[in-house]
Rosetta silent file (secondary structure, phi, psi, omega in degrees, C-alpha in Angstrom):
SEQUENCE: MPKRSCLSTADGSSGDWMFWGVFDGHSQALISFVTRELNSTYKAASSKSGFPYPSPEAIDAAIKRGFVNLDNEIVHKSVDRVLKANSKRVAAELLAPALSGSCALLAFYDSSSKLLHVACTGDSRAVLGRRTPNGKWTATPLSEDQTGSTVSEAQRLRREHPGEDNVVRNGRVLGNLEPTRAFGDAFYKWKRDTQDKIKRHFFGHTTLRYGGTCRNVN
SCORE:     score description
SCORE:     0.000 S_00000001
   1 L     0.000  146.501  179.625    5.048   -9.770  -11.821 S_00000001
   2 L   -62.417  137.621  175.002    1.861  -11.395  -10.438 S_00000001
   3 E  -131.914  149.433  177.589   -1.237   -9.329  -10.635 S_00000001
   4 E  -149.861  145.508  179.964   -4.745   -9.727   -9.354 S_00000001
   5 E  -125.501  154.440  177.565   -7.892   -7.451   -9.487 S_00000001
   6 E  -143.349  160.159  177.660  -11.084   -7.410   -7.531 S_00000001
   7 E  -144.955  130.479  177.626  -14.478   -5.581   -7.679 S_00000001
   8 E  -134.212  147.635  175.397  -17.058   -5.133   -4.960 S_00000001
   9 E  -123.852  151.322  173.220  -20.296   -3.075   -4.837 S_00000001
  10 E  -135.876  124.042 -175.981  -22.350   -1.771   -1.942 S_00000001
  11 E   -90.259  127.998  175.492  -25.921   -0.520   -2.348 S_00000001
  12 E  -132.341  170.926 -178.249  -27.115    2.460   -0.338 S_00000001
  13 L   -64.275  -24.302 -175.701  -30.060    4.814   -0.441 S_00000001
  14 L   -89.005   -3.425  178.969  -27.925    7.457   -2.092 S_00000001
  15 E   133.927 -164.448 -178.090  -26.932    5.126   -4.958 S_00000001
  16 E   -94.174  138.035  169.147  -24.284    2.506   -5.792 S_00000001
  17 E  -105.210  131.518 -179.008  -20.794    2.466   -4.363 S_00000001
  18 E  -128.128  138.951 -178.752  -18.224    0.734   -6.478 S_00000001
  19 E  -124.394  130.968  171.677  -14.706   -0.270   -5.698 S_00000001
  20 E  -122.291  129.979  179.006  -11.960   -1.462   -8.127 S_00000001
  21 E  -127.189  137.799  174.482   -8.616   -2.661   -6.854 S_00000001
  22 E  -126.264  127.800 -176.450   -5.408   -3.606   -8.739 S_00000001
  23 E  -122.140  122.384  179.825   -2.551   -5.137   -6.786 S_00000001
  24 E  -114.327  104.085 -170.371    0.935   -5.469   -8.287 S_00000001
  25 E  -105.450  133.656  174.282    3.001   -7.641   -6.120 S_00000001
  26 L   -91.697   11.606  163.632    6.696   -8.305   -6.173 S_00000001
  27 L  -152.824  140.269 -169.653    5.967  -11.425   -4.056 S_00000001
  28 H   -67.680  -31.009 -171.385    2.977  -13.672   -4.375 S_00000001
  29 H   -58.749  -28.430 -173.980    2.170  -14.080   -0.676 S_00000001
  30 H   -87.083  -20.644 -171.476    0.696  -10.640   -0.124 S_00000001
  31 H   -57.678  -52.260 -173.398   -1.636  -10.421   -3.178 S_00000001
  32 H   -71.769  -31.549  174.879   -4.467  -12.554   -1.833 S_00000001
  33 H   -57.960  -51.449 -174.370   -4.068  -10.976    1.684 S_00000001
  34 H   -66.930  -40.527 -178.007   -4.433   -7.519    0.379 S_00000001
  35 H   -63.942  -39.568 -179.777   -7.348   -8.341   -1.910 S_00000001
  36 H   -71.614  -43.046 -177.059   -9.292   -9.921    0.918 S_00000001
  37 H   -72.949  -32.644 -178.996   -8.522   -7.266    3.577 S_00000001
  38 H   -66.538  -35.786  174.237   -9.187   -4.197    1.453 S_00000001
  39 H   -55.854  -53.821 -176.930  -12.820   -5.248    0.851 S_00000001
  40 H   -69.398  -32.684  179.983  -13.569   -5.566    4.475 S_00000001
  41 H   -64.098  -42.090 -178.589  -11.492   -2.568    5.477 S_00000001
  42 H   -77.691  -29.753  175.674  -13.346   -0.189    3.173 S_00000001
  43 H   -67.751  -41.741  176.775  -16.766   -1.502    3.871 S_00000001
  44 H   -65.903  -44.295 -178.268  -16.182   -0.929    7.622 S_00000001
  45 H   -67.380  -38.322 -179.608  -14.639    2.479    7.124 S_00000001
  46 H   -66.359  -35.375  179.803  -17.393    3.710    4.836 S_00000001
  47 H   -66.909  -28.931 -179.236  -20.085    2.799    7.302 S_00000001
  48 H   -86.684  -12.864 -174.334  -18.385    4.802   10.004 S_00000001
  49 L   -91.433   12.918  177.559  -17.882    7.860    7.777 S_00000001
  50 L   108.418   14.209 -179.971  -21.613    8.866    7.575 S_00000001
  51 L   -49.454  139.314    3.619  -23.118    6.268    5.190 S_00000001
  52 L   -94.911   15.766 -179.320  -25.283    6.764    3.198 S_00000001
  53 L  -125.002   63.832 -178.481  -24.380   10.409    2.763 S_00000001
  54 L   -78.193  150.108  174.048  -20.563   10.690    3.331 S_00000001
  55 L   -82.605  157.358  177.669  -18.710   13.809    2.313 S_00000001
  56 H   -56.950  -34.511  179.132  -15.838   13.546   -0.177 S_00000001
  57 H   -69.502  -32.677  176.827  -13.499   14.446    2.678 S_00000001
  58 H   -68.550  -39.190 -179.410  -14.893   11.633    4.812 S_00000001
  59 H   -67.493  -45.135  177.665  -14.403    9.131    1.982 S_00000001
  60 H   -59.379  -43.825  179.951  -10.743   10.351    1.500 S_00000001
  61 H   -61.114  -45.321 -179.683  -10.118   10.009    5.221 S_00000001
  62 H   -61.024  -39.683  179.363  -11.566    6.479    5.248 S_00000001
  63 H   -64.726  -47.631 -177.581   -9.354    5.441    2.312 S_00000001
  64 H   -67.139  -34.644  173.794   -6.246    6.773    3.994 S_00000001
  65 H   -61.460  -44.831 -179.344   -7.196    5.064    7.318 S_00000001
  66 H   -59.579  -44.917 -179.556   -7.643    1.825    5.441 S_00000001
  67 H   -63.365  -47.974 -176.566   -4.289    1.946    3.781 S_00000001
  68 H   -71.071  -39.963  177.997   -2.429    2.800    6.945 S_00000001
  69 H   -66.597  -37.828  178.844   -4.267    0.342    9.201 S_00000001
  70 H   -65.568  -42.785  178.049   -3.902   -2.494    6.775 S_00000001
  71 H   -63.993  -38.174  178.393   -0.113   -1.922    6.474 S_00000001
  72 H   -63.428  -38.163  177.639    0.238   -1.699   10.219 S_00000001
  73 H   -62.382  -41.879 -176.273   -1.623   -5.068   10.508 S_00000001
  74 H   -71.166  -49.174 -166.159    0.695   -6.649    7.929 S_00000001
  75 H   -88.762  -41.817 -165.093    4.020   -5.173    9.101 S_00000001
  76 H  -109.644  -42.525 -179.356    3.916   -4.537   12.828 S_00000001
  77 H   -66.753  -30.434  177.086    1.082   -6.565   14.372 S_00000001
  78 H   -64.012  -33.296  176.229    2.398   -9.689   12.768 S_00000001
  79 H   -68.397  -37.562  176.571    5.644   -9.336   14.707 S_00000001
  80 H   -60.422  -43.292  179.385    3.778   -9.150   18.009 S_00000001
  81 H   -66.087  -39.189 -179.592    1.893  -12.343   17.146 S_00000001
  82 H   -66.268  -42.719 -177.306    5.099  -14.101   16.103 S_00000001
  83 H   -67.287  -32.339  177.819    7.043  -13.177   19.205 S_00000001
  84 H   -72.195  -36.063 -177.129    4.160  -14.429   21.397 S_00000001
  85 H   -74.655  -38.674  178.408    3.913  -17.710   19.466 S_00000001
  86 L    50.517   51.734 -179.621    7.747  -18.307   19.557 S_00000001
  87 L  -139.238  129.972  176.625    7.463  -20.928   16.790 S_00000001
  88 H   -61.777  -35.993 -177.852    9.409  -21.021   13.545 S_00000001
  89 H   -68.446  -46.797  176.747    6.446  -22.630   11.732 S_00000001
  90 H   -63.283  -39.082 -177.472    4.074  -19.858   12.939 S_00000001
  91 H   -63.162  -45.243 -178.544    6.751  -17.237   12.065 S_00000001
  92 H   -59.543  -37.464 -177.314    7.040  -18.482    8.523 S_00000001
  93 H   -73.165  -48.058 -173.243    3.214  -18.346    8.109 S_00000001
  94 H   -75.170  -33.021 -175.481    2.638  -15.006    9.762 S_00000001
  95 H   -85.523  -13.149 -177.852    5.609  -13.130    8.404 S_00000001
  96 H   -57.061  -47.275  177.619    5.196  -14.135    4.753 S_00000001
  97 H   -65.446  -33.161  178.294    2.882  -11.161    3.902 S_00000001
  98 H   -67.268  -41.003 -175.170    5.176   -8.751    5.812 S_00000001
  99 H   -78.949  -22.974  173.097    8.339   -9.833    4.130 S_00000001
 100 L   -92.279 -169.819 -174.547    6.844   -9.697    0.654 S_00000001
 101 E  -155.262  159.148  179.138    5.241   -6.611   -0.803 S_00000001
 102 E  -150.522  131.423  169.972    2.492   -5.258   -2.952 S_00000001
 103 E   -78.574  155.679  178.907    1.747   -1.969   -4.722 S_00000001
 104 E  -145.706  143.775 -179.751   -2.008   -1.098   -4.740 S_00000001
 105 E  -131.425  120.656 -177.762   -4.288    1.113   -6.824 S_00000001
 106 E  -119.621  128.771  169.267   -7.837    1.687   -5.517 S_00000001
 107 E  -117.773  135.201 -177.852  -10.716    3.474   -7.298 S_00000001
 108 E  -126.181  134.343 -178.718  -13.953    4.315   -5.577 S_00000001
 109 E  -130.333  127.021  175.638  -17.036    5.653   -7.440 S_00000001
 110 E  -103.716  114.091 -172.243  -20.265    7.027   -5.959 S_00000001
 111 L   -70.002  -21.396 -177.762  -23.063    6.966   -8.566 S_00000001
 112 L   -79.195  -45.515 -179.046  -25.111    9.600   -6.735 S_00000001
 113 L   -87.016  -14.324 -179.110  -22.348   12.251   -6.466 S_00000001
 114 L    58.143   33.185  175.027  -20.608   11.032   -9.653 S_00000001
 115 E  -102.861  136.630  177.241  -17.255   11.524   -7.869 S_00000001
 116 E  -107.028  125.737  174.378  -14.316    9.220   -8.562 S_00000001
 117 E  -112.715  136.522  179.462  -11.678    8.801   -5.831 S_00000001
 118 E  -125.801  130.708  178.049   -8.329    7.228   -6.638 S_00000001
 119 E  -125.925  141.884 -177.306   -5.693    6.069   -4.052 S_00000001
 120 E  -139.260  137.074  166.273   -2.293    4.728   -4.920 S_00000001
 121 E  -131.153  117.069 -177.796    0.641    3.208   -3.100 S_00000001
 122 L   109.827 -150.885 -177.692    3.537    2.220   -5.329 S_00000001
 123 L  -116.395   17.739  167.271    3.869    2.460   -9.077 S_00000001
 124 L   -71.185  148.888 -171.524    0.529    1.223  -10.453 S_00000001
 125 L  -128.614  136.000  177.192   -0.944    4.028  -12.453 S_00000001
 126 L   -97.193  126.626  179.281   -4.522    5.261  -12.888 S_00000001
 127 E  -130.381  128.108  179.081   -5.353    6.830  -16.258 S_00000001
 128 E   -96.304  122.414  179.566   -8.692    8.393  -17.267 S_00000001
 129 E   -99.842  132.953  178.032   -9.623    7.956  -20.928 S_00000001
 130 E  -129.881  141.312  175.426  -12.059   10.341  -22.505 S_00000001
 131 E   -98.446  127.269 -177.391  -13.486   10.412  -25.999 S_00000001
 132 L   -84.523  162.650  178.265  -13.704   13.876  -27.509 S_00000001
 133 L   -56.048  -23.771  177.884  -16.563   14.984  -29.768 S_00000001
 134 L   -87.233    6.490  177.011  -14.378   14.538  -32.777 S_00000001
 135 L    94.246   -7.784 -179.089  -13.818   10.909  -31.940 S_00000001
 136 L   -84.610  154.045  179.721  -10.295   11.135  -30.615 S_00000001
 137 E  -103.372  142.724  169.330   -9.303    9.755  -27.168 S_00000001
 138 E  -119.692  152.887 -175.386   -7.395   11.623  -24.538 S_00000001
 139 E  -124.872  129.426 -179.329   -5.597   10.104  -21.584 S_00000001
 140 E  -124.762  118.886  177.712   -5.220   11.950  -18.247 S_00000001
 141 E   -65.057  137.909  177.332   -3.126   10.490  -15.405 S_00000001
 142 L  -110.174    1.347 -179.359   -4.953   10.354  -12.058 S_00000001
 143 L  -147.853  161.562  178.550   -2.040    9.182   -9.936 S_00000001
 144 L  -116.796  131.578  178.290    1.681    9.744   -9.689 S_00000001
 145 L   -54.165  128.348  175.825    4.231    6.931   -9.592 S_00000001
 146 L  -101.843   81.576 -177.453    5.711    6.563   -6.149 S_00000001
 147 E  -128.820  170.843  173.377    9.278    5.412   -6.983 S_00000001
 148 L   -71.947  -11.694  179.412   12.767    6.493   -6.264 S_00000001
 149 L   -90.796   -8.429  177.470   12.925    7.886   -9.780 S_00000001
 150 L   -85.944  122.004 -174.101   10.030   10.313   -9.139 S_00000001
 151 H   -49.188  -55.902 -174.521   11.533   13.700   -8.110 S_00000001
 152 H   -60.990  -33.154  179.155    8.947   14.499   -5.492 S_00000001
 153 H   -74.912  -38.159  175.114    9.281   11.068   -3.821 S_00000001
 154 H   -65.786  -37.547  173.800   13.037   11.230   -3.736 S_00000001
 155 H   -64.246  -45.381  178.574   12.898   14.667   -2.190 S_00000001
 156 H   -60.156  -44.168 -178.738   10.392   13.490    0.418 S_00000001
 157 H   -65.606  -39.166  178.042   12.536   10.546    1.456 S_00000001
 158 H   -68.541  -28.730  175.529   15.684   12.724    1.763 S_00000001
 159 H   -69.248  -40.158 -176.138   13.655   15.199    3.927 S_00000001
 160 H   -81.911  -12.447  179.812   12.519   12.430    6.176 S_00000001
 161 L  -131.872   62.265 -178.853   15.985   10.831    6.451 S_00000001
 162 L   -62.367  137.864  176.920   18.409   13.666    6.792 S_00000001
 163 L    88.058   -4.192  179.459   22.068   12.591    6.719 S_00000001
 164 L  -102.692   91.330 -168.767   21.290    9.275    5.062 S_00000001
 165 L   -67.093  -26.644 -176.875   22.918    9.703    1.701 S_00000001
 166 L   -95.462   10.949 -176.456   21.947    6.289    0.419 S_00000001
 167 L   -60.180  -34.695  168.417   18.253    6.469    1.264 S_00000001
 168 E  -125.855  121.933 -177.810   17.687    6.898   -2.559 S_00000001
 169 E  -141.427  126.936 -177.848   20.425    5.447   -4.712 S_00000001
 170 L    51.909   40.402  178.637   20.153    4.802   -8.495 S_00000001
 171 L    73.549   15.200 -177.768   16.433    5.550   -8.317 S_00000001
 172 E  -132.751  151.975  176.574   15.743    2.963   -5.667 S_00000001
 173 E   -69.258  121.537 -172.664   15.162    2.928   -1.968 S_00000001
 174 L    49.864   27.233  176.777   18.601    2.080   -0.410 S_00000001
 175 L    78.646    5.279 -174.704   19.647    1.076   -3.880 S_00000001
 176 L  -124.450  -49.462 -171.953   17.353   -1.932   -3.891 S_00000001
 177 E  -102.786  130.658 -178.713   13.577   -1.407   -3.933 S_00000001
 178 L   -72.880  -52.245  177.153   11.919    0.678   -6.611 S_00000001
 179 E   -59.923  139.706  175.509    8.556    1.592   -5.037 S_00000001
 180 L   -96.694  -14.602  173.980    8.825    4.245   -2.259 S_00000001
 181 L  -135.900  138.238  179.997    5.405    3.240   -0.927 S_00000001
 182 L  -172.773  159.569  167.308    3.892   -0.207   -0.665 S_00000001
 183 E   -76.207  138.954  179.030    2.129   -2.730    1.538 S_00000001
 184 E    81.734 -139.732 -173.970    4.537   -5.065    3.318 S_00000001
 185 L    47.336   50.363 -170.137    8.232   -4.859    2.497 S_00000001
 186 H   -59.060  -30.127 -178.868    8.826   -4.984    6.262 S_00000001
 187 H   -69.198  -13.424  173.867   12.644   -4.969    6.114 S_00000001
 188 H   -96.090    0.014 -174.877   12.368   -1.400    4.901 S_00000001
 189 L  -125.707  -26.549  177.873   10.016   -0.424    7.728 S_00000001
 190 L   -71.890  148.263  171.713   11.101   -2.341   10.833 S_00000001
 191 L   -65.475  161.222 -175.642   13.477   -0.772   13.261 S_00000001
 192 H   -61.532  -45.128 -177.655   16.963   -2.324   13.319 S_00000001
 193 H   -63.586  -31.378  173.990   16.323   -4.017   16.650 S_00000001
 194 H   -69.220  -42.375  176.462   13.175   -5.642   15.307 S_00000001
 195 H   -57.270  -50.803 -177.124   15.069   -6.927   12.276 S_00000001
 196 H   -61.913  -38.441 -179.105   17.785   -8.390   14.472 S_00000001
 197 H   -65.439  -45.701  178.849   15.269   -9.977   16.810 S_00000001
 198 H   -64.757  -42.859  178.440   13.403  -11.681   14.017 S_00000001
 199 H   -61.413  -43.631 -176.404   16.657  -12.868   12.412 S_00000001
 200 H   -68.389  -46.775 -174.329   18.071  -14.143   15.651 S_00000001
 201 H   -84.557  -28.482 -173.367   14.992  -15.998   16.888 S_00000001
 202 L  -128.582  -76.924 -177.382   13.468  -17.271   13.702 S_00000001
 203 L  -172.499 -176.313  172.607   14.933  -16.562   10.198 S_00000001
 204 L   147.137  173.156  178.329   15.145  -13.724    7.803 S_00000001
 205 L   -77.404  157.447  172.324   17.093  -11.762    5.313 S_00000001
 206 L   -60.371  139.484  176.293   20.424  -10.140    6.229 S_00000001
 207 L   -49.553  137.929  178.271   19.935   -6.621    7.694 S_00000001
 208 L   -53.879  135.297 -169.805   19.956   -4.110    4.869 S_00000001
 209 L   -65.839  -40.209 -179.817   23.423   -2.949    4.093 S_00000001
 210 L  -101.048   22.863 -178.011   22.424    0.709    3.888 S_00000001
 211 L   -63.618  143.061  177.212   19.784    0.650    6.552 S_00000001
 212 L  -134.810 -123.199 -178.755   19.349    3.704    8.716 S_00000001
 213 L   -72.636  167.610 -173.259   16.254    4.945   10.509 S_00000001
 214 L   -75.559  168.417  173.437   13.026    2.989   10.257 S_00000001
 215 L    59.710   59.216  170.716   10.228    3.384    7.696 S_00000001
 216 L   -73.173  -30.377  177.291   12.134    3.998    4.480 S_00000001
 217 L  -115.987  130.982 -177.912    9.060    2.856    2.587 S_00000001
 218 L   -94.037    0.000    0.000    5.666    4.252    3.807 S_00000001
């Protein structure tokens, strides 16, 4: 699968802020979009959270807002723009990031506090490597895979979709998609009437066979 990574730094009076991002996309269209938008999203969010002395809680909140706001921009706001434009050419361009998908792993380090924050959506994994005094290395997972095969994720989806027996099938969302959280993958997030409208007016995949309530993938 295509992969891309990025690094950006921001200098403040409290020290250096460093970001590392890894994006694992199951379609190419979204990778460059996520890489570009995450940089601007987190720079804006960090400045609003009390820079240059943000609390760890403020940083966590900014990261969560960034993930949610970016996905809403990709999945839902693109539909509004497409319906206003009423053009198949515009639809093809604007909906490409929404119809494809990308897992994301973000690490943020503040050199003054020496705190490392890790955020994950999908099945990219963060692992902390440490060298012990005797020269051996240890590996500590810092994130949990968010897939249909992860027990806690399967339980969460079944709680959020009561009565939908196929919400997780064969370790996959609706028997198709392995990640239970990702940017994009709009056909697992749009309501049925939105899917039908996009398909009828422009183009699109066939409505998911086991589709139920909206937002199967968060």
